[in-house]
PDB file of N, CA, C and O in Angstrom, chain B, residues numbered from 101:
ATOM      1  N   MET B 101     119.798 -30.738  91.836  1.00  0.00           N
ATOM      2  CA  MET B 101     119.375 -29.952  90.879  1.00  0.00           C
ATOM      3  C   MET B 101     120.080 -30.505  89.445  1.00  0.00           C
ATOM      4  O   MET B 101     119.567 -30.015  88.439  1.00  0.00           O
ATOM      5  N   GLN B 102     121.053 -31.344  89.241  1.00  0.00           N
ATOM      6  CA  GLN B 102     121.234 -32.233  88.114  1.00  0.00           C
ATOM      7  C   GLN B 102     120.026 -33.159  87.712  1.00  0.00           C
ATOM      8  O   GLN B 102     119.733 -33.359  86.533  1.00  0.00           O
ATOM      9  N   ALA B 103     119.439 -33.635  88.630  1.00  0.00           N
ATOM     10  CA  ALA B 103     118.443 -34.584  88.312  1.00  0.00           C
ATOM     11  C   ALA B 103     117.104 -33.838  87.600  1.00  0.00           C
ATOM     12  O   ALA B 103     116.389 -34.303  86.713  1.00  0.00           O
ATOM     13  N   ALA B 104     117.003 -32.573  88.255  1.00  0.00           N
ATOM     14  CA  ALA B 104     115.716 -31.897  87.588  1.00  0.00           C
ATOM     15  C   ALA B 104     116.466 -31.354  85.954  1.00  0.00           C
ATOM     16  O   ALA B 104     115.807 -31.247  84.920  1.00  0.00           O
ATOM     17  N   SER B 105     117.467 -31.164  86.034  1.00  0.00           N
ATOM     18  CA  SER B 105     118.104 -30.711  84.640  1.00  0.00           C
ATOM     19  C   SER B 105     118.105 -31.873  83.622  1.00  0.00           C
ATOM     20  O   SER B 105     117.820 -31.637  82.448  1.00  0.00           O
ATOM     21  N   ARG B 106     118.436 -33.194  84.059  1.00  0.00           N
ATOM     22  CA  ARG B 106     118.441 -34.155  83.407  1.00  0.00           C
ATOM     23  C   ARG B 106     117.037 -34.510  82.927  1.00  0.00           C
ATOM     24  O   ARG B 106     116.771 -34.717  81.743  1.00  0.00           O
ATOM     25  N   LYS B 107     116.059 -34.573  84.042  1.00  0.00           N
ATOM     26  CA  LYS B 107     114.495 -34.716  83.374  1.00  0.00           C
ATOM     27  C   LYS B 107     114.220 -33.624  82.466  1.00  0.00           C
ATOM     28  O   LYS B 107     113.770 -34.104  81.425  1.00  0.00           O
ATOM     29  N   GLN B 108     114.309 -32.129  82.399  1.00  0.00           N
ATOM     30  CA  GLN B 108     113.799 -31.389  81.506  1.00  0.00           C
ATOM     31  C   GLN B 108     114.381 -31.802  80.088  1.00  0.00           C
ATOM     32  O   GLN B 108     113.615 -31.817  79.124  1.00  0.00           O
ATOM     33  N   ILE B 109     116.054 -32.222  79.903  1.00  0.00           N
ATOM     34  CA  ILE B 109     116.324 -32.472  79.116  1.00  0.00           C
ATOM     35  C   ILE B 109     115.811 -33.592  78.113  1.00  0.00           C
ATOM     36  O   ILE B 109     115.747 -33.463  76.891  1.00  0.00           O
ATOM     37  N   ASN B 110     115.409 -34.872  78.951  1.00  0.00           N
ATOM     38  CA  ASN B 110     114.928 -35.890  78.878  1.00  0.00           C
ATOM     39  C   ASN B 110     113.621 -35.704  78.072  1.00  0.00           C
ATOM     40  O   ASN B 110     113.399 -36.209  76.971  1.00  0.00           O
ATOM     41  N   ASP B 111     112.647 -34.774  78.896  1.00  0.00           N
ATOM     42  CA  ASP B 111     111.508 -34.549  78.530  1.00  0.00           C
ATOM     43  C   ASP B 111     111.363 -33.256  77.005  1.00  0.00           C
ATOM     44  O   ASP B 111     110.362 -32.976  76.346  1.00  0.00           O
ATOM     45  N   THR B 112     112.394 -32.872  76.917  1.00  0.00           N
ATOM     46  CA  THR B 112     112.356 -32.060  75.603  1.00  0.00           C
ATOM     47  C   THR B 112     112.644 -33.208  74.373  1.00  0.00           C
ATOM     48  O   THR B 112     111.865 -33.359  73.432  1.00  0.00           O
ATOM     49  N   GLN B 113     114.005 -34.055  74.561  1.00  0.00           N
ATOM     50  CA  GLN B 113     114.239 -35.070  73.617  1.00  0.00           C
ATOM     51  C   GLN B 113     112.924 -35.807  73.366  1.00  0.00           C
ATOM     52  O   GLN B 113     112.812 -35.975  72.152  1.00  0.00           O
ATOM     53  N   LEU B 114     111.960 -36.277  73.987  1.00  0.00           N
ATOM     54  CA  LEU B 114     110.994 -37.043  73.927  1.00  0.00           C
ATOM     55  C   LEU B 114     109.833 -36.333  73.140  1.00  0.00           C
ATOM     56  O   LEU B 114     109.106 -36.819  72.274  1.00  0.00           O
ATOM     57  N   LEU B 115     109.840 -35.051  73.664  1.00  0.00           N
ATOM     58  CA  LEU B 115     108.744 -34.136  72.821  1.00  0.00           C
ATOM     59  C   LEU B 115     109.401 -33.991  71.256  1.00  0.00           C
ATOM     60  O   LEU B 115     108.730 -34.223  70.250  1.00  0.00           O
ATOM     61  N   LYS B 116     110.301 -33.723  71.234  1.00  0.00           N
ATOM     62  CA  LYS B 116     110.873 -33.621  69.812  1.00  0.00           C
ATOM     63  C   LYS B 116     110.936 -34.972  69.114  1.00  0.00           C
ATOM     64  O   LYS B 116     110.676 -35.009  67.911  1.00  0.00           O
ATOM     65  N   GLN B 117     111.231 -35.991  69.712  1.00  0.00           N
ATOM     66  CA  GLN B 117     111.044 -37.232  69.100  1.00  0.00           C
ATOM     67  C   GLN B 117     109.616 -37.633  68.642  1.00  0.00           C
ATOM     68  O   GLN B 117     109.453 -38.373  67.671  1.00  0.00           O
ATOM     69  N   GLN B 118     108.665 -37.165  69.308  1.00  0.00           N
ATOM     70  CA  GLN B 118     107.279 -37.260  69.315  1.00  0.00           C
ATOM     71  C   GLN B 118     106.844 -36.472  67.956  1.00  0.00           C
ATOM     72  O   GLN B 118     106.079 -36.933  67.108  1.00  0.00           O
ATOM     73  N   LEU B 119     107.440 -35.268  67.912  1.00  0.00           N
ATOM     74  CA  LEU B 119     106.914 -34.216  66.994  1.00  0.00           C
ATOM     75  C   LEU B 119     107.596 -34.879  65.502  1.00  0.00           C
ATOM     76  O   LEU B 119     106.938 -35.008  64.469  1.00  0.00           O
ATOM     77  N   MET B 120     108.990 -35.243  65.648  1.00  0.00           N
ATOM     78  CA  MET B 120     109.585 -35.965  64.405  1.00  0.00           C
ATOM     79  C   MET B 120     108.887 -37.138  64.078  1.00  0.00           C
ATOM     80  O   MET B 120     108.768 -37.277  62.860  1.00  0.00           O
ATOM     81  N   ASP B 121     108.387 -38.027  64.757  1.00  0.00           N
ATOM     82  CA  ASP B 121     107.729 -39.448  64.349  1.00  0.00           C
ATOM     83  C   ASP B 121     106.500 -38.983  63.709  1.00  0.00           C
ATOM     84  O   ASP B 121     106.112 -39.641  62.744  1.00  0.00           O
ATOM     85  N   GLU B 122     105.782 -37.911  64.094  1.00  0.00           N
ATOM     86  CA  GLU B 122     104.580 -37.330  63.177  1.00  0.00           C
ATOM     87  C   GLU B 122     105.038 -37.023  61.913  1.00  0.00           C
ATOM     88  O   GLU B 122     104.464 -37.421  60.900  1.00  0.00           O
ATOM     89  N   LEU B 123     106.067 -36.319  61.904  1.00  0.00           N
ATOM     90  CA  LEU B 123     106.534 -35.663  60.395  1.00  0.00           C
ATOM     91  C   LEU B 123     106.819 -36.980  59.504  1.00  0.00           C
ATOM     92  O   LEU B 123     106.212 -37.179  58.451  1.00  0.00           O
ATOM     93  N   SER B 124     107.763 -37.831  59.999  1.00  0.00           N
ATOM     94  CA  SER B 124     108.444 -38.871  59.401  1.00  0.00           C
ATOM     95  C   SER B 124     107.227 -39.746  59.003  1.00  0.00           C
ATOM     96  O   SER B 124     107.245 -40.340  57.925  1.00  0.00           O
ATOM     97  N   THR B 125     106.076 -39.849  59.923  1.00  0.00           N
ATOM     98  CA  THR B 125     104.970 -40.879  59.363  1.00  0.00           C
ATOM     99  C   THR B 125     104.214 -40.024  58.263  1.00  0.00           C
ATOM    100  O   THR B 125     103.993 -40.637  57.219  1.00  0.00           O
ATOM    101  N   TRP B 126     103.847 -38.916  58.315  1.00  0.00           N
ATOM    102  CA  TRP B 126     103.173 -37.875  57.240  1.00  0.00           C
ATOM    103  C   TRP B 126     103.971 -38.306  55.772  1.00  0.00           C
ATOM    104  O   TRP B 126     103.367 -38.620  54.747  1.00  0.00           O
ATOM    105  N   ILE B 127     105.425 -38.248  55.907  1.00  0.00           N
ATOM    106  CA  ILE B 127     106.264 -38.195  54.832  1.00  0.00           C
ATOM    107  C   ILE B 127     106.161 -39.500  54.202  1.00  0.00           C
ATOM    108  O   ILE B 127     106.018 -39.600  52.983  1.00  0.00           O
ATOM    109  N   ALA B 128     106.236 -40.682  55.111  1.00  0.00           N
ATOM    110  CA  ALA B 128     106.005 -42.098  54.619  1.00  0.00           C
ATOM    111  C   ALA B 128     104.706 -42.235  53.826  1.00  0.00           C
ATOM    112  O   ALA B 128     104.646 -42.516  52.629  1.00  0.00           O
ATOM    113  N   GLU B 129     103.713 -42.010  54.611  1.00  0.00           N
ATOM    114  CA  GLU B 129     102.141 -42.026  54.148  1.00  0.00           C
ATOM    115  C   GLU B 129     102.139 -41.410  52.645  1.00  0.00           C
ATOM    116  O   GLU B 129     101.399 -41.910  51.799  1.00  0.00           O
ATOM    117  N   HIS B 130     102.908 -40.415  52.361  1.00  0.00           N
ATOM    118  CA  HIS B 130     102.696 -39.619  51.147  1.00  0.00           C
ATOM    119  C   HIS B 130     103.724 -40.089  50.156  1.00  0.00           C
ATOM    120  O   HIS B 130     103.772 -39.711  48.985  1.00  0.00           O
ATOM    121  N   HIS B 131     104.380 -40.776  50.613  1.00  0.00           N
ATOM    122  CA  HIS B 131     105.405 -41.646  49.725  1.00  0.00           C
ATOM    123  C   HIS B 131     106.293 -40.440  48.970  1.00  0.00           C
ATOM    124  O   HIS B 131     106.633 -40.410  47.787  1.00  0.00           O
ATOM    125  N   LEU B 132     106.590 -39.356  50.126  1.00  0.00           N
ATOM    126  CA  LEU B 132     107.469 -38.349  49.402  1.00  0.00           C
ATOM    127  C   LEU B 132     109.029 -38.602  49.583  1.00  0.00           C
ATOM    128  O   LEU B 132     109.552 -39.118  50.571  1.00  0.00           O
ATOM    129  N   LYS B 133     109.681 -38.132  48.420  1.00  0.00           N
ATOM    130  CA  LYS B 133     111.186 -37.945  48.785  1.00  0.00           C
ATOM    131  C   LYS B 133     111.488 -36.955  49.559  1.00  0.00           C
ATOM    132  O   LYS B 133     110.735 -35.999  49.745  1.00  0.00           O
ATOM    133  N   GLN B 134     112.839 -37.119  50.185  1.00  0.00           N
ATOM    134  CA  GLN B 134     112.984 -35.776  51.033  1.00  0.00           C
ATOM    135  C   GLN B 134     113.038 -34.377  50.210  1.00  0.00           C
ATOM    136  O   GLN B 134     112.680 -33.276  50.627  1.00  0.00           O
ATOM    137  N   ALA B 135     113.472 -34.634  49.181  1.00  0.00           N
ATOM    138  CA  ALA B 135     113.533 -33.054  48.308  1.00  0.00           C
ATOM    139  C   ALA B 135     111.795 -32.408  48.366  1.00  0.00           C
ATOM    140  O   ALA B 135     111.423 -31.272  48.660  1.00  0.00           O
ATOM    141  N   GLU B 136     111.047 -33.514  48.000  1.00  0.00           N
ATOM    142  CA  GLU B 136     109.618 -33.037  48.120  1.00  0.00           C
ATOM    143  C   GLU B 136     108.957 -32.708  49.109  1.00  0.00           C
ATOM    144  O   GLU B 136     108.048 -31.879  49.144  1.00  0.00           O
ATOM    145  N   ALA B 137     109.572 -33.624  50.347  1.00  0.00           N
ATOM    146  CA  ALA B 137     109.003 -33.005  51.481  1.00  0.00           C
ATOM    147  C   ALA B 137     109.548 -31.856  51.916  1.00  0.00           C
ATOM    148  O   ALA B 137     108.792 -31.108  52.536  1.00  0.00           O
ATOM    149  N   ALA B 138     110.719 -31.504  51.746  1.00  0.00           N
ATOM    150  CA  ALA B 138     111.296 -30.130  51.976  1.00  0.00           C
ATOM    151  C   ALA B 138     110.685 -29.083  51.324  1.00  0.00           C
ATOM    152  O   ALA B 138     110.690 -28.006  51.921  1.00  0.00           O
ATOM    153  N   GLU B 139     110.068 -29.148  50.057  1.00  0.00           N
ATOM    154  CA  GLU B 139     109.514 -27.983  49.411  1.00  0.00           C
ATOM    155  C   GLU B 139     108.189 -27.752  49.913  1.00  0.00           C
ATOM    156  O   GLU B 139     107.675 -26.633  49.892  1.00  0.00           O
ATOM    157  N   ILE B 140     107.450 -29.079  50.499  1.00  0.00           N
ATOM    158  CA  ILE B 140     106.123 -28.657  50.787  1.00  0.00           C
ATOM    159  C   ILE B 140     106.259 -28.059  52.384  1.00  0.00           C
ATOM    160  O   ILE B 140     105.341 -27.358  52.810  1.00  0.00           O
ATOM    161  N   LEU B 141     107.293 -28.324  53.145  1.00  0.00           N
ATOM    162  CA  LEU B 141     107.626 -28.027  54.508  1.00  0.00           C
ATOM    163  C   LEU B 141     108.292 -26.735  54.515  1.00  0.00           C
ATOM    164  O   LEU B 141     108.337 -26.088  55.561  1.00  0.00           O
ATOM    165  N   MET B 142     108.786 -26.325  53.499  1.00  0.00           N
ATOM    166  CA  MET B 142     109.760 -24.998  53.341  1.00  0.00           C
ATOM    167  C   MET B 142     110.920 -24.923  54.176  1.00  0.00           C
ATOM    168  O   MET B 142     111.196 -23.966  54.900  1.00  0.00           O
ATOM    169  N   VAL B 143     111.599 -25.990  54.044  1.00  0.00           N
ATOM    170  CA  VAL B 143     112.639 -26.377  54.510  1.00  0.00           C
ATOM    171  C   VAL B 143     113.944 -26.686  53.691  1.00  0.00           C
ATOM    172  O   VAL B 143     113.665 -26.753  52.494  1.00  0.00           O
ATOM    173  N   SER B 144     115.151 -26.875  53.920  1.00  0.00           N
ATOM    174  CA  SER B 144     115.928 -27.382  53.131  1.00  0.00           C
ATOM    175  C   SER B 144     116.127 -28.993  53.231  1.00  0.00           C
ATOM    176  O   SER B 144     115.901 -29.574  54.292  1.00  0.00           O
ATOM    177  N   ARG B 145     116.501 -29.583  52.231  1.00  0.00           N
ATOM    178  CA  ARG B 145     116.411 -31.324  52.245  1.00  0.00           C
ATOM    179  C   ARG B 145     117.366 -31.792  53.246  1.00  0.00           C
ATOM    180  O   ARG B 145     117.125 -32.913  53.694  1.00  0.00           O
ATOM    181  N   PRO B 146     118.312 -31.236  53.662  1.00  0.00           N
ATOM    182  CA  PRO B 146     119.180 -31.450  54.913  1.00  0.00           C
ATOM    183  C   PRO B 146     118.270 -31.785  56.182  1.00  0.00           C
ATOM    184  O   PRO B 146     118.348 -32.725  56.973  1.00  0.00           O
ATOM    185  N   ARG B 147     117.437 -30.776  56.123  1.00  0.00           N
ATOM    186  CA  ARG B 147     116.661 -30.490  57.453  1.00  0.00           C
ATOM    187  C   ARG B 147     115.504 -31.726  57.616  1.00  0.00           C
ATOM    188  O   ARG B 147     115.246 -32.210  58.718  1.00  0.00           O
ATOM    189  N   VAL B 148     114.818 -32.184  56.311  1.00  0.00           N
ATOM    190  CA  VAL B 148     114.336 -33.033  56.334  1.00  0.00           C
ATOM    191  C   VAL B 148     114.959 -34.360  56.738  1.00  0.00           C
ATOM    192  O   VAL B 148     114.396 -35.152  57.494  1.00  0.00           O
ATOM    193  N   SER B 149     116.012 -34.533  56.254  1.00  0.00           N
ATOM    194  CA  SER B 149     117.148 -35.707  56.717  1.00  0.00           C
ATOM    195  C   SER B 149     117.286 -35.807  58.036  1.00  0.00           C
ATOM    196  O   SER B 149     117.456 -36.898  58.581  1.00  0.00           O
ATOM    197  N   ASP B 150     117.231 -34.732  58.654  1.00  0.00           N
ATOM    198  CA  ASP B 150     117.769 -34.672  60.302  1.00  0.00           C
ATOM    199  C   ASP B 150     116.093 -35.005  61.002  1.00  0.00           C
ATOM    200  O   ASP B 150     115.989 -35.468  62.138  1.00  0.00           O
ATOM    201  N   VAL B 151     115.137 -34.760  60.327  1.00  0.00           N
ATOM    202  CA  VAL B 151     113.698 -35.083  60.871  1.00  0.00           C
ATOM    203  C   VAL B 151     113.851 -36.622  60.831  1.00  0.00           C
ATOM    204  O   VAL B 151     113.981 -37.221  61.898  1.00  0.00           O
ATOM    205  N   VAL B 152     113.842 -37.232  59.764  1.00  0.00           N
ATOM    206  CA  VAL B 152     113.698 -38.536  59.351  1.00  0.00           C
ATOM    207  C   VAL B 152     114.668 -39.480  60.067  1.00  0.00           C
ATOM    208  O   VAL B 152     114.364 -40.618  60.424  1.00  0.00           O
ATOM    209  N   ASN B 153     115.878 -38.898  60.247  1.00  0.00           N
ATOM    210  CA  ASN B 153     116.961 -39.440  61.202  1.00  0.00           C
ATOM    211  C   ASN B 153     116.840 -39.293  62.593  1.00  0.00           C
ATOM    212  O   ASN B 153     117.490 -39.982  63.379  1.00  0.00           O
ATOM    213  N   ARG B 154     116.157 -38.556  62.884  1.00  0.00           N
ATOM    214  CA  ARG B 154     115.579 -38.398  64.304  1.00  0.00           C
ATOM    215  C   ARG B 154     117.015 -37.483  64.878  1.00  0.00           C
ATOM    216  O   ARG B 154     117.524 -37.852  65.937  1.00  0.00           O
ATOM    217  N   LYS B 155     117.432 -36.658  64.354  1.00  0.00           N
ATOM    218  CA  LYS B 155     118.520 -35.795  64.751  1.00  0.00           C
ATOM    219  C   LYS B 155     118.146 -34.944  65.824  1.00  0.00           C
ATOM    220  O   LYS B 155     118.222 -33.744  65.560  1.00  0.00           O
ATOM    221  N   THR B 156     117.810 -35.207  66.819  1.00  0.00           N
ATOM    222  CA  THR B 156     116.840 -33.959  67.648  1.00  0.00           C
ATOM    223  C   THR B 156     117.685 -32.778  68.268  1.00  0.00           C
ATOM    224  O   THR B 156     117.249 -31.705  68.684  1.00  0.00           O
ATOM    225  N   ALA B 157     118.776 -33.143  68.241  1.00  0.00           N
ATOM    226  CA  ALA B 157     119.927 -31.832  68.718  1.00  0.00           C
ATOM    227  C   ALA B 157     119.829 -30.797  67.561  1.00  0.00           C
ATOM    228  O   ALA B 157     120.026 -29.624  67.876  1.00  0.00           O
ATOM    229  N   LYS B 158     119.528 -31.104  66.158  1.00  0.00           N
ATOM    230  CA  LYS B 158     119.703 -30.272  65.175  1.00  0.00           C
ATOM    231  C   LYS B 158     118.434 -29.424  65.019  1.00  0.00           C
ATOM    232  O   LYS B 158     118.512 -28.429  64.299  1.00  0.00           O
ATOM    233  N   LEU B 159     117.239 -29.727  65.642  1.00  0.00           N
ATOM    234  CA  LEU B 159     115.957 -29.020  65.488  1.00  0.00           C
ATOM    235  C   LEU B 159     115.336 -28.476  66.638  1.00  0.00           C
ATOM    236  O   LEU B 159     115.413 -29.259  67.584  1.00  0.00           O
ATOM    237  N   THR B 160     114.713 -27.354  66.917  1.00  0.00           N
ATOM    238  CA  THR B 160     114.046 -26.876  67.735  1.00  0.00           C
ATOM    239  C   THR B 160     112.693 -27.262  67.824  1.00  0.00           C
ATOM    240  O   THR B 160     112.176 -27.401  66.716  1.00  0.00           O
ATOM    241  N   ILE B 161     111.776 -27.533  69.016  1.00  0.00           N
ATOM    242  CA  ILE B 161     110.401 -27.759  69.135  1.00  0.00           C
ATOM    243  C   ILE B 161     109.617 -26.744  68.352  1.00  0.00           C
ATOM    244  O   ILE B 161     108.534 -27.027  67.838  1.00  0.00           O
ATOM    245  N   ASP B 162     110.303 -25.288  68.246  1.00  0.00           N
ATOM    246  CA  ASP B 162     109.249 -24.300  67.535  1.00  0.00           C
ATOM    247  C   ASP B 162     109.404 -24.811  66.043  1.00  0.00           C
ATOM    248  O   ASP B 162     108.417 -24.847  65.307  1.00  0.00           O
ATOM    249  N   THR B 163     110.800 -25.251  65.559  1.00  0.00           N
ATOM    250  CA  THR B 163     110.826 -25.459  64.137  1.00  0.00           C
ATOM    251  C   THR B 163     109.939 -26.906  63.816  1.00  0.00           C
ATOM    252  O   THR B 163     109.158 -26.968  62.866  1.00  0.00           O
ATOM    253  N   LEU B 164     110.136 -27.834  64.573  1.00  0.00           N
ATOM    254  CA  LEU B 164     109.088 -28.844  64.302  1.00  0.00           C
ATOM    255  C   LEU B 164     107.391 -28.665  64.349  1.00  0.00           C
ATOM    256  O   LEU B 164     106.558 -29.328  63.731  1.00  0.00           O
ATOM    257  N   VAL B 165     107.211 -27.728  65.136  1.00  0.00           N
ATOM    258  CA  VAL B 165     105.667 -27.318  65.400  1.00  0.00           C
ATOM    259  C   VAL B 165     105.402 -26.760  64.159  1.00  0.00           C
ATOM    260  O   VAL B 165     104.582 -27.372  63.475  1.00  0.00           O
ATOM    261  N   GLU B 166     105.987 -25.554  63.608  1.00  0.00           N
ATOM    262  CA  GLU B 166     106.066 -24.979  62.287  1.00  0.00           C
ATOM    263  C   GLU B 166     106.011 -25.613  61.146  1.00  0.00           C
ATOM    264  O   GLU B 166     105.476 -25.211  60.113  1.00  0.00           O
ATOM    265  N   MET B 167     106.655 -26.774  61.352  1.00  0.00           N
ATOM    266  CA  MET B 167     106.862 -27.908  59.901  1.00  0.00           C
ATOM    267  C   MET B 167     105.345 -28.539  60.133  1.00  0.00           C
ATOM    268  O   MET B 167     104.615 -28.715  59.158  1.00  0.00           O
ATOM    269  N   LEU B 168     105.003 -28.799  61.192  1.00  0.00           N
ATOM    270  CA  LEU B 168     103.724 -29.852  61.185  1.00  0.00           C
ATOM    271  C   LEU B 168     102.445 -28.836  60.968  1.00  0.00           C
ATOM    272  O   LEU B 168     101.436 -29.223  60.380  1.00  0.00           O
ATOM    273  N   SER B 169     102.562 -27.641  61.441  1.00  0.00           N
ATOM    274  CA  SER B 169     101.400 -26.638  60.945  1.00  0.00           C
ATOM    275  C   SER B 169     101.409 -26.350  59.373  1.00  0.00           C
ATOM    276  O   SER B 169     100.371 -26.116  58.754  1.00  0.00           O
ATOM    277  N   ARG B 170     102.534 -26.385  58.849  1.00  0.00           N
ATOM    278  CA  ARG B 170     102.496 -26.434  57.128  1.00  0.00           C
ATOM    279  C   ARG B 170     101.935 -27.408  56.644  1.00  0.00           C
ATOM    280  O   ARG B 170     101.527 -27.231  55.496  1.00  0.00           O
ATOM    281  N   ILE B 171     101.698 -28.693  57.227  1.00  0.00           N
ATOM    282  CA  ILE B 171     100.870 -29.843  56.642  1.00  0.00           C
ATOM    283  C   ILE B 171      99.826 -29.994  57.506  1.00  0.00           C
ATOM    284  O   ILE B 171      99.454 -31.126  57.815  1.00  0.00           O
ATOM    285  N   GLY B 172      99.313 -29.043  57.928  1.00  0.00           N
ATOM    286  CA  GLY B 172      97.683 -29.094  58.471  1.00  0.00           C
ATOM    287  C   GLY B 172      97.649 -29.886  59.918  1.00  0.00           C
ATOM    288  O   GLY B 172      96.546 -30.166  60.388  1.00  0.00           O
ATOM    289  N   LYS B 173      98.595 -30.171  60.476  1.00  0.00           N
ATOM    290  CA  LYS B 173      98.657 -30.687  61.698  1.00  0.00           C
ATOM    291  C   LYS B 173      99.098 -29.852  62.968  1.00  0.00           C
ATOM    292  O   LYS B 173     100.242 -29.902  63.422  1.00  0.00           O
ATOM    293  N   PRO B 174      98.447 -29.357  63.306  1.00  0.00           N
ATOM    294  CA  PRO B 174      98.365 -28.120  64.585  1.00  0.00           C
ATOM    295  C   PRO B 174      98.699 -29.122  65.587  1.00  0.00           C
ATOM    296  O   PRO B 174      98.212 -30.247  65.696  1.00  0.00           O
ATOM    297  N   VAL B 175      99.757 -28.468  66.438  1.00  0.00           N
ATOM    298  CA  VAL B 175      99.943 -29.059  67.631  1.00  0.00           C
ATOM    299  C   VAL B 175      99.424 -28.461  68.918  1.00  0.00           C
ATOM    300  O   VAL B 175      99.423 -27.243  69.093  1.00  0.00           O
ATOM    301  N   LYS B 176      98.994 -29.299  69.794  1.00  0.00           N
ATOM    302  CA  LYS B 176      98.616 -28.603  71.280  1.00  0.00           C
ATOM    303  C   LYS B 176      99.291 -29.318  72.329  1.00  0.00           C
ATOM    304  O   LYS B 176      99.460 -30.536  72.396  1.00  0.00           O
ATOM    305  N   LEU B 177      99.725 -28.268  73.292  1.00  0.00           N
ATOM    306  CA  LEU B 177     100.324 -28.726  74.437  1.00  0.00           C
ATOM    307  C   LEU B 177      99.476 -28.869  75.522  1.00  0.00           C
ATOM    308  O   LEU B 177      98.567 -28.098  75.828  1.00  0.00           O
ATOM    309  N   ALA B 178      99.828 -29.949  76.130  1.00  0.00           N
ATOM    310  CA  ALA B 178      98.985 -30.076  77.622  1.00  0.00           C
ATOM    311  C   ALA B 178     100.027 -30.189  78.526  1.00  0.00           C
ATOM    312  O   ALA B 178     101.088 -30.810  78.448  1.00  0.00           O
ATOM    313  N   ILE B 179      99.435 -29.309  79.626  1.00  0.00           N
ATOM    314  CA  ILE B 179     100.290 -29.427  80.750  1.00  0.00           C
ATOM    315  C   ILE B 179      99.724 -30.213  81.994  1.00  0.00           C
ATOM    316  O   ILE B 179      98.536 -30.268  82.311  1.00  0.00           O
ATOM    317  N   GLY B 180     100.649 -30.737  82.560  1.00  0.00           N
ATOM    318  CA  GLY B 180     100.304 -31.699  83.611  1.00  0.00           C
ATOM    319  C   GLY B 180     100.802 -33.010  83.656  1.00  0.00           C
ATOM    320  O   GLY B 180     100.470 -33.766  84.568  1.00  0.00           O
TER     321      GLY B 180
END
């Protein structure tokens, strides 16, 4: 049971990291300051800092997906 729980936590962390990587890449490609990115993403500047610094515990998958949606990068979930 502990192994299954650890795998689920690791899978969640990996998914969050992938979403954060995509957001961080977009911010860098557009040469945005965190405050500018925050305005576009409709979140606070500290939230953008959490994304850029890969603080996965501070953000939910839903929040990250919503942020990506706001910049025209829809997320598709594949099972299996």
